[in-house]
C-alpha positions as CSV (number, residue, x, y, z in Angstrom):
1,X,10.3,29.5,32.5
2,X,11.5,26.7,30.2
3,X,15.1,27.0,29.3
4,X,16.7,25.6,26.1
5,X,19.6,23.4,27.2
6,X,21.7,25.0,24.5
7,X,21.2,28.5,25.8
8,X,23.7,30.4,27.9
9,X,23.3,29.8,31.6
10,X,21.2,26.7,31.1
11,X,21.5,24.2,34.0
12,X,24.4,21.9,33.5
13,X,25.1,18.2,34.3
14,X,28.4,17.3,36.0
15,X,31.0,15.2,34.3
16,X,31.2,13.6,30.9
17,X,27.7,13.5,29.6
18,X,28.2,11.2,26.6
19,X,30.7,8.8,25.2
20,X,30.9,7.7,21.5
21,X,33.3,4.9,20.4
22,X,34.6,3.0,17.4
23,X,37.6,0.7,17.3
24,X,39.9,3.7,16.5
25,X,38.6,6.5,18.7
26,X,36.5,7.3,21.7
27,X,35.0,10.8,21.9
28,X,33.8,12.2,25.2
29,X,31.4,15.1,25.5
30,X,31.0,17.1,28.7
31,X,27.9,19.2,28.6
32,X,29.1,21.2,31.7
33,X,32.0,22.6,29.6
34,X,30.2,23.1,26.3
35,X,29.4,26.8,25.5
36,X,28.3,26.1,22.0
37,X,31.1,27.8,20.0
38,X,30.0,25.4,17.1
39,X,33.5,24.7,16.0
40,X,32.7,21.0,15.8
41,X,29.5,21.6,13.9
42,X,31.2,23.9,11.4
43,X,34.3,21.8,10.9
44,X,32.8,18.4,10.6
45,X,29.0,18.5,10.1
46,X,29.0,14.8,8.9
47,X,30.0,13.8,12.5
48,X,28.7,16.6,14.7
49,X,25.0,17.5,14.0
50,X,22.7,18.7,16.8
51,X,19.7,17.7,14.7
52,X,20.7,14.1,14.6
53,X,20.2,11.4,17.3
54,X,22.7,10.8,18.6
55,X,24.3,14.2,17.8
56,X,27.8,12.5,17.3
57,X,28.0,10.0,14.4
58,X,31.6,8.7,14.3
59,X,31.0,6.8,11.1
60,X,30.8,10.2,9.3
61,X,34.6,10.7,9.0
62,X,38.0,9.1,9.6
63,X,39.2,9.0,13.2
64,X,42.1,11.4,12.4
65,X,39.6,14.0,11.1
66,X,37.5,13.6,14.2
67,X,40.5,14.0,16.5
68,X,41.6,17.1,14.6
69,X,38.1,18.6,15.0
70,X,37.9,17.6,18.7
71,X,41.2,19.4,19.3
72,X,39.6,22.6,17.8
73,X,37.1,22.7,20.7
74,X,38.3,25.6,22.8
75,X,36.6,24.6,26.0
76,X,37.6,20.9,26.4
77,X,34.0,19.9,26.3
78,X,35.0,17.5,23.5
79,X,37.9,15.2,24.2
80,X,39.1,12.0,22.6
81,X,41.1,8.9,23.3
82,X,42.9,7.2,20.4
83,X,43.6,3.6,19.8
84,X,47.0,2.1,18.9
85,X,46.7,3.6,15.4
86,X,45.6,7.1,16.5
87,X,47.9,9.2,18.7
88,X,46.6,10.6,21.9
89,X,46.1,14.3,22.2
90,X,49.1,16.3,23.3
91,X,49.3,19.7,25.0
92,X,50.1,22.7,22.9
93,X,53.5,24.2,23.5
94,X,53.8,26.9,24.5
95,X,50.7,27.3,26.6
96,X,48.5,30.2,25.4
97,X,45.7,32.3,26.8
98,X,43.3,33.9,24.3
99,X,41.1,36.7,25.7
100,X,37.8,36.4,23.7
101,X,36.2,39.8,23.2
102,X,33.2,40.1,25.5
103,X,33.7,36.4,26.5
104,X,35.9,33.9,28.3
105,X,39.6,33.2,28.5
106,X,40.6,30.3,26.2
107,X,43.6,28.4,27.6
108,X,45.6,25.8,25.6
109,X,48.6,23.8,26.8
110,X,49.5,21.7,29.8
111,X,47.0,23.2,32.3
112,X,46.8,22.7,36.0
113,X,43.9,24.5,37.5
114,X,43.9,24.9,41.3
115,X,41.2,26.1,43.6
116,X,41.4,27.6,47.1
117,X,44.0,26.0,49.2
118,X,45.7,24.5,46.1
119,X,43.1,21.8,45.5
120,X,43.3,20.4,42.0
121,X,40.3,21.3,39.9
122,X,41.5,20.2,36.5
123,X,44.6,19.0,34.6
124,X,43.8,19.3,30.9
125,X,44.9,20.7,27.6
126,X,42.0,23.0,26.7
127,X,39.6,25.1,28.9
128,X,37.5,28.2,28.8
129,X,37.5,30.2,32.0
130,X,34.7,32.6,33.1
131,X,35.7,36.2,32.9
132,X,32.4,37.9,33.5
133,X,31.7,36.5,37.0
134,X,28.2,35.2,36.2
135,X,29.0,31.6,35.4
136,X,27.1,28.9,37.3
137,X,30.0,26.5,36.6
138,X,33.0,28.5,37.9
139,X,35.8,28.5,37.1
140,X,34.5,27.4,33.7
141,X,32.6,29.6,31.3
142,X,28.9,28.6,30.8
143,X,28.2,31.4,28.3
144,X,26.4,33.5,30.9
145,X,28.3,36.5,29.5
146,X,25.8,36.4,26.7
147,X,22.8,36.7,29.2
148,X,24.3,39.5,31.2
149,X,25.5,41.5,28.2
150,X,29.2,41.4,29.4
151,X,31.3,43.9,27.5
152,X,35.0,44.3,27.9
153,X,35.7,48.0,27.3
154,X,39.5,47.4,27.2
155,X,39.2,45.1,24.1
156,X,36.4,46.9,22.3
């Protein structure tokens, strides 16, 4: 069975998949963390367009607009590094956890994710954690909740 790489549960690569750079900003995209919420596509379609090659065109907007859109990515699949003229991303304060109906947990803030035995898994500002148990990229959500029809009766 052929699987669309944009579908839930699709096989994932590991680590930052692509890097896009100008003199002012470097945008990193990690396909393992992208669950296709489409925030980037909806907020800044002149830069983020899945029908374009490459799908990220940094010339489509100012670096500050791109950084703002990247910060809207709830999973951390998009990250950015600024130059001297563009401030680096900072953690939200206070840290928040948003329970998405029938979906993952979105965490924002200064996050330190630890695995068994206290091993560091991630230190980041934005992540989406699996809540349904079906992710092939645990502890991160890979949108498998869509495939299995996960429903949270407590939030419905």
